[in-house]
C-alpha positions in Angstrom: 75.2 69.4 48.5 73.5 65.9 48.8 72.0 65.7 52.2 70.9 62.4 53.9 68.2 64.3 55.6 66.5 67.9 55.4 64.3 69.1 58.1 62.4 71.8 56.5 59.6 74.4 57.3 60.6 74.5 60.9 60.8 77.2 63.5 64.5 77.0 64.6 65.4 77.9 68.1 68.8 78.4 69.4 70.0 80.0 72.7 70.4 83.3 71.0 67.8 83.5 68.3 64.5 82.1 66.6 64.2 82.0 63.0 62.2 80.2 60.1 64.6 77.8 58.1 65.7 74.3 57.0 68.4 72.1 58.3 70.5 69.8 56.1 72.1 66.9 57.6 74.9 64.8 56.3 76.8 61.8 57.9 75.3 62.4 61.2 76.0 66.1 61.5 74.6 69.5 60.6 75.7 70.3 57.1 74.0 73.5 56.3 71.3 75.9 57.5 69.3 77.7 55.0 66.1 79.5 54.3 65.1 76.8 51.9 67.2 73.7 51.4 66.3 71.3 48.4 67.4 67.6 48.2 67.7 65.1 51.0 67.2 61.4 50.7 64.8 61.9 53.5 62.6 65.1 54.2 61.3 65.7 57.6 58.3 68.5 57.5 58.4 70.2 60.7 55.2 71.9 59.7 56.1 75.2 61.6 56.8 73.2 64.9 59.9 74.4 67.0 63.2 72.8 66.2 65.6 72.9 68.9 69.0 71.1 69.8 68.3 68.0 71.6 68.4 68.3 75.2 71.3 67.2 77.3 70.5 65.9 80.7 73.5 66.5 82.7 72.3 65.1 86.3 70.8 61.5 86.2 71.5 58.5 88.4 71.2 55.5 85.9 72.0 51.9 86.9 73.8 53.2 89.9 73.9 52.0 93.4 73.3 54.4 96.0 75.9 54.6 99.0 73.2 52.7 100.9 73.2 50.0 98.4 70.0 50.7 96.7 70.3 50.1 92.8 68.3 52.5 90.7 65.3 51.2 88.9 66.5 52.4 85.5 69.4 50.8 83.4 70.9 52.4 80.5 68.3 51.2 78.1 65.3 52.3 80.0 66.8 55.5 81.3 67.9 56.5 77.9 64.6 55.6 76.3 62.9 57.7 79.0 65.3 60.6 78.4 64.5 60.4 74.6 60.8 60.4 75.1 61.5 63.9 77.0 63.2 65.5 74.2 66.7 64.5 75.0 69.4 63.3 72.5 72.3 62.8 75.1 72.9 62.5 78.7 75.7 62.5 81.3 74.7 60.1 84.2 77.1 59.5 87.2 79.9 56.7 87.7 79.7 56.5 91.4 83.0 55.3 93.3 82.4 53.7 96.6 85.0 53.7 99.1 87.7 51.2 98.5 87.1 51.3 94.8 89.7 52.3 92.1 88.6 54.5 89.3 89.4 52.0 86.7 87.1 49.5 88.6 84.3 52.1 88.6 84.8 52.9 84.9 84.9 49.3 83.8 81.5 48.8 85.6 79.7 51.7 83.9 81.3 51.1 80.6 79.5 47.6 80.5 76.3 49.1 81.7 76.6 52.0 79.3 76.6 49.7 76.2 72.7 49.4 76.4 71.9 53.2 75.8 70.0 54.5 72.7 71.6 57.8 73.3 75.1 59.1 73.2 76.4 59.3 76.8 79.4 60.4 79.1 79.9 60.2 82.8 80.6 62.5 85.6 82.7 60.7 88.4 81.3 60.8 91.9 84.5 60.5 94.3 84.0 59.3 97.6 87.5 57.9 98.4 90.1 60.4 97.3 93.1 58.4 98.0 96.5 59.1 96.9 96.2 56.7 93.9 92.8 58.2 93.0 94.4 61.8 93.0 97.6 60.9 91.4 96.6 58.4 88.9 92.8 57.6 88.8 91.5 61.1 88.2 94.3 62.1 85.6 93.4 58.8 83.7 89.9 59.4 83.7 90.5 63.1 82.4 92.6 61.6 79.6 89.5 59.7 78.4 87.4 62.6 78.3 85.7 62.4 81.7 86.2 66.1 82.7 83.8 66.6 85.6 84.0 65.1 89.1 81.3 65.2 91.7 81.7 65.5 95.7 79.2 65.3 98.6 79.3 67.7 101.5 76.8 65.2 103.4 75.9 61.6 103.8 78.6 60.0 106.0 79.5 57.3 103.4 80.2 60.0 100.7 81.2 63.1 102.6 84.8 63.7 102.0 85.2 66.8 104.1 86.6 70.2 103.3 90.2 69.0 103.1 89.2 66.2 100.7 87.2 68.7 98.5 90.5 71.0 98.3 92.3 68.0 97.2 89.9 67.1 94.4 89.6 70.9 93.5 93.3 71.1 93.1 93.6 68.0 90.7 90.4 69.3 88.9 92.2 72.7 88.3 95.3 71.0 87.2 93.6 69.1 84.4 90.8 71.5 83.2 87.9 69.6 85.2 84.9 70.9 86.7 83.9 69.7 90.3 80.3 69.2 91.0 79.1 69.8 94.6 76.2 68.5 96.5 76.1 71.1 99.1 74.5 70.6 102.4 76.0 71.1 105.9 76.3 67.5 107.1 76.5 68.4 110.8 73.3 70.6 110.6 71.3 67.5 109.0 72.6 65.0 111.4 71.8 67.3 114.3 68.2 67.9 113.1 67.7 64.2 112.2 68.6 63.4 116.0 66.2 66.1 117.3 63.3 64.8 115.3 64.1 61.1 116.0 64.3 61.9 119.8 60.7 63.0 119.4 59.6 60.1 117.4 59.2 62.4 114.5 59.9 60.0 111.7 57.1 60.0 109.1 58.0 61.1 105.4 56.8 64.6 106.1 59.5 65.2 108.7 62.3 64.8 105.8 61.1 68.5 104.7 62.3 69.6 108.2 65.4 67.3 108.5 67.6 69.3 106.0 67.2 72.9 106.8 67.3 75.7 104.2 70.4 77.2 106.2 72.4 73.8 105.7 72.2 74.3 102.0 73.1 78.1 102.1 76.0 77.4 104.5 77.4 74.7 102.5 77.1 76.6 99.2 79.0 79.4 100.7 81.7 77.3 102.2 82.2 75.4 98.7 82.5 78.3 96.7 85.2 79.6 99.3 87.1 76.5 98.9 86.9 76.7 95.3 88.2 80.3 95.1 91.1 79.1 97.3 91.9 76.4 94.8 91.1 78.7 92.0 88.9 75.8 90.6 85.6 76.1 88.8 82.7 74.4 90.6 79.1 73.4 89.7 76.7 73.6 92.5 73.8 70.9 91.8 70.1 71.0 92.6 69.9 74.3 94.2 66.7 74.4 96.2 66.6 77.5 98.2 66.2 81.3 97.5 69.3 81.9 99.8 71.3 79.5 98.1 70.7 80.9 94.7 71.3 84.4 95.8 74.8 83.4 96.9 75.5 81.6 93.7 74.3 84.8 92.0 76.3 87.3 94.1 79.6 85.0 93.8 79.0 84.6 90.0 78.9 88.2 89.4 81.7 88.9 91.7 83.9 86.8 89.5 83.9 83.4 91.1 84.1 80.2 88.8 80.7 79.2 89.9 78.1 77.3 87.9 74.8 75.9 89.1 71.5 74.2 88.4 67.9 73.7 90.0 65.6 71.0 89.1 61.7 70.7 88.2 60.7 69.3 91.4 61.7 72.4 93.3 59.6 74.4 90.9 56.6 72.0 90.6 56.2 70.3 94.1 56.4 71.5 97.7 56.8 70.3 101.1 53.2 69.5 101.4 53.6 66.6 99.1 55.6 64.8 101.8 52.6 65.0 103.9 50.2 62.8 101.9 48.3 60.0 103.5 50.1 56.9 104.8 53.4 56.3 103.2 52.6 58.2 99.9 54.9 60.9 101.1 57.8 58.6 100.4 57.5 59.1 96.9 58.6 62.7 97.4 61.6 62.2 99.5 64.7 63.7 97.9 67.4 65.7 99.1 67.7 68.6 99.2 64.0 68.2 100.2 61.0 70.0 98.5 60.4 73.6 99.9 57.6 75.9 99.8 55.7 78.1 97.1 57.5 81.2 98.1 60.8 79.5 97.1 59.4 78.2 93.9 58.7 82.0 92.7 62.2 82.9 93.6 63.9 80.0 91.8 61.8 81.0 88.7 63.2 84.4 88.9 66.7 83.2 89.1 66.0 81.0 86.1 64.9 83.9 84.0 67.9 86.0 85.1 70.7 83.8 84.4 71.7 82.4 87.8 71.4 78.7 86.7 73.2 77.2 83.7 70.8 74.4 83.6 67.6 72.8 84.7 68.3 69.1 85.5 66.2 66.2 86.5 68.4 64.6 89.2 66.6 61.6 88.1 67.1 59.0 90.8 64.5 56.2 90.3 63.6 54.0 93.3 60.4 52.2 92.9 57.5 52.4 95.6 58.4 49.0 96.8 60.8 46.7 98.6 63.3 47.0 95.9 63.5 51.0 96.2 61.8 53.1 98.7 61.1 50.6 101.3 64.1 48.5 101.0 64.5 49.0 104.9 60.6 48.1 105.3 57.3 49.3 104.4 57.2 51.6 107.6 60.7 52.8 107.5 61.5 56.1 109.2 62.4 58.8 106.6 66.2 58.6 107.0 65.8 54.8 105.9 63.7 55.7 102.7 65.5 55.6 99.6 66.3 59.3 98.7 65.4 60.3 95.3 62.7 60.6 92.6 62.2 60.0 88.9 61.8 62.7 86.3 64.1 62.4 83.4 61.1 62.3 80.8 59.6 65.3 82.4 62.3 67.6 82.8 61.9 69.5 79.3 58.1 69.0 78.9 57.6 70.7 82.3 60.3 73.5 81.6 58.6 74.3 78.2 55.0 74.2 79.5 55.6 76.2 82.8 58.4 78.2 81.5 57.9 79.1 77.8 54.2 78.7 77.4 53.5 80.3 80.9 55.6 83.2 79.8 58.4 82.7 82.7 61.3 82.4 80.3 61.9 82.8 76.4 62.3 80.2 74.1 65.9 81.1 73.7 66.4 80.6 77.6 64.6 77.2 77.2 67.3 76.1 74.6 70.1 77.4 76.9 68.7 75.8 79.9 68.0 72.6 78.3 70.9 71.9 76.2 73.4 74.6 75.1 74.6 75.7 78.5 75.2 72.1 79.7 77.2 71.4 76.3 79.5 74.7 77.1 80.0 74.0 80.8 80.7 70.3 80.4 82.7 70.3 77.4 80.3 68.5 74.9 81.9 70.2 71.9 80.0 68.8 69.1 76.4 69.0 70.9 73.9 71.5 72.2 73.9 73.8 69.1 72.2 73.9 65.8 75.1 74.9 63.5 77.2 73.5 60.6 79.6 70.9 61.9 77.7 70.0 65.1 76.1 66.7 65.7 72.6 66.5 64.3 71.0 66.1 67.8 67.8 67.8 67.1 64.3 67.6 68.8 61.2 68.8 67.0 58.4 70.1 69.6 54.6 70.4 69.1 54.0 73.6 71.0 50.4 73.2 70.9 49.9 69.6 72.1 48.0 69.4 75.5 48.3 66.3 77.6 48.1 65.1 81.1 50.9 63.4 82.6 50.6 59.6 83.5 53.2 57.0 84.4 52.8 55.4 81.1 54.2 58.4 79.5 57.4 58.2 81.2 58.7 54.8 79.6 61.1 54.1 82.6 61.1 51.3 84.9 59.4 53.1 87.5 56.0 52.5 89.2 55.1 56.1 89.8 55.8 59.8 88.6 55.8 62.6 91.0 54.2 64.6 88.2 51.2 62.6 87.8 48.1 64.3 86.6 49.8 67.6 85.8 48.6 69.4 82.7 51.3 70.2 80.1 51.3 72.2 77.1 53.9 71.2 74.4 55.7 67.9 73.7 58.6 66.4 71.7 57.5 64.5 68.9 60.6 63.6 67.0 64.2 63.4 68.4 67.3 62.7 66.1 70.7 61.5 67.6 73.5 62.2 65.2 70.8 62.3 62.5 69.2 59.1 63.4 65.7 59.1 64.4 65.2 57.8 68.2 61.7 59.1 68.5 59.4 59.5 65.5 56.0 61.1 65.8 56.0 59.9 69.3 57.2 56.3 68.8 60.5 54.6 69.9 62.7 54.0 66.6 66.0 53.4 68.2 67.6 50.0 69.1 69.5 49.2 72.1 72.9 49.9 72.1 73.1 52.6 69.3 74.3 55.3 71.7 77.9 55.9 72.0 80.3 57.2 74.7 81.5 60.7 73.9 84.7 62.1 75.4 84.4 65.9 76.8 86.8 68.7 76.7 88.2 70.5 79.6 85.9 73.3 81.0 86.4 76.6 79.2 87.4 79.3 81.6 88.6 81.9 79.1 87.3 85.3 80.1 87.1 84.6 83.7 90.3 85.6 85.6 91.9 83.5 88.3 91.0 83.9 91.8 94.2 84.7 93.6 94.5 86.0 97.2 97.7 87.5 98.7 98.8 84.1 99.7 99.3 83.2 96.1 100.6 86.7 94.9 104.5 86.4 94.8 104.8 89.9 95.5 103.1 89.4 98.8 104.4 85.9 99.8 107.7 86.1 100.0 108.2 84.9 96.3 106.9 81.5 97.1 105.4 79.5 94.3 102.2 77.9 95.6 100.5 77.0 92.4 
């Protein structure tokens, strides 16, 4: 076969195996794998480096206004460039509906923003206003476009849709084969804690760690799963930050619930002590759920290794350390008024590789699963996330021996800080291909603005996972009533 590109002499890693071989690329797709492939208009010598599917970042806030009206610092150009330097070849940011907006209006906005991306992209819809029109027309129309995931919130007054609203979304998602992502925190618990802290004048950034209790996450995760079981719909619990929450996910998953989940690097790398830095420095580390303690980190790494989490996602929410971001409400704002989130899209995979693979916490195969393959399967990215003939040639070549210290300059984003500043990392992506075209080559940007494409996604694959059906939905027990 006459290949456009051959990557040769690489140590190819998939979610199932690691082997030495070559990859032949033709017309943007993987055409062949072999022990030795000849030809190729271009030949890339991997030199024994690790060759993996490009990462799929499935949780990032790019060119998105928060419910409080704060615009994230990264647009689709800077955000995708930063993601590429971090070893990613595709990403799925959020397209956020705010109350009163139609789904068409939301998607028109993000279609215009997405055209600047250097990487292929899709969207998860955030739903905050599940009106009759949204449920009956907007969501089905989005699904027909290949937007097969919706996100809902169980907290934040301007985003929380309540249990009944969640059930309505879950029912629509089930009917169309979509998956519902859930930010799970008990809103009443959070508001109660905020009030108690405010009454005592405890509003410095460090008190954000106390304001969103671990119990609030555990309760909401449990409740979200029960709602999903009632609707017999799959859900994806985002940014699990507690041992109790992870334990619930694992128990329910292995009992047959259609539940998927992720955690994030910040919950493995940072702790609540980072919120207690001098002055307002702790504001850099305000995110929700909040950072926990070192005992939680060990538990989350255990769940990472054991398969509780489908993926590790960055939850990249870039708000600059100035009046346009963290301090939109003033330089001495109380913690509930500090923009909520932190950057990390470029550090997700280097951190996971260094502290996971190189530190012996996870295997290289698990790294591939957590970084790319599982996200592709979960979110219907049918041509991405695997190194196999017919798949998009989305590939990253990693130097496992590169040792470096994290700086803000490494991030290539629009931010003015990184929470990972000063960390020592082993392993780095040096070359990233998207559909066979170099985005990063030998650590240098090669892509041009707008070369990324929107990609449609398939329905969630629930084959092999039986329906969850209580007696209320069993016609033998419910007076022969059709409820689904």
